[in-house]
N, C-alpha and C positions, 0 to 999 in steps of 0.2 A: 750730612745733607740728606734731604728726602727726595727720592726719585720715583716716579710712576711711569711704567711702560704700559701702553695700551696697544695690544696686537689685535688687528681685525683682518688678518689675511690667513689663508691656509697654505701659503707658499712655504715649503720646508726650510729653504735657505734663509728667507727673512726671519722666521721664527727662531731658527738656530742661532743667527747672529745676534738677534735681540736678547736671547736668553744668555748668550755668552757675555754680552755687555752687562746684563743684569747681575750675572755671577761675579763679574769683576767689581762691580759696585759693592756687593755684599762683602767680598773679600777685603776691600778697602775700608769697610766699616760704615758704609752708607746705609740708610734705611730704605730698602727697595721694595716696591710692590709691582706686581705684574697683573693686569687685568685683560683677560681674553674676551673679545667682543666679536659678534658676527661670525665669519668663517674661521675666526681664530680658535673657536671652541673645538675645532676638529684637529687640534694640534697633534693628537696621538696618532693620527694617520698621515701626518704631513711630512714625517721624516723619511730619510733615505739612508743608504750606507754611507754616502758622503757627508750628509748633514743629519747627524744622529740627534734629533730633537729631544727624545726621551732621556738620553743621557744628560743633556743640559738641564732638563726639568728636574730630574732626580737629584741633581747637584745643588739646585736652588734652595736657599734657606730663608728667603724673604717671605712676604705675604703674597699669596697667589689666589686670585679670584676668577671663577669661570661663570 
């Protein structure tokens, strides 16, 4: 299956959960792409100790567009 995630928020919890779901898709063998739009391009500053956005980003092996 082909899946596209469009993330347009800088909310750390939302980005974290979207990337967790994207990572599950990749692990299951789906073709996953993530596109950061608007405030989503600030994902590097959106994480927290509870929602480690960068750890999920580093784990992601699909297509990533900013």
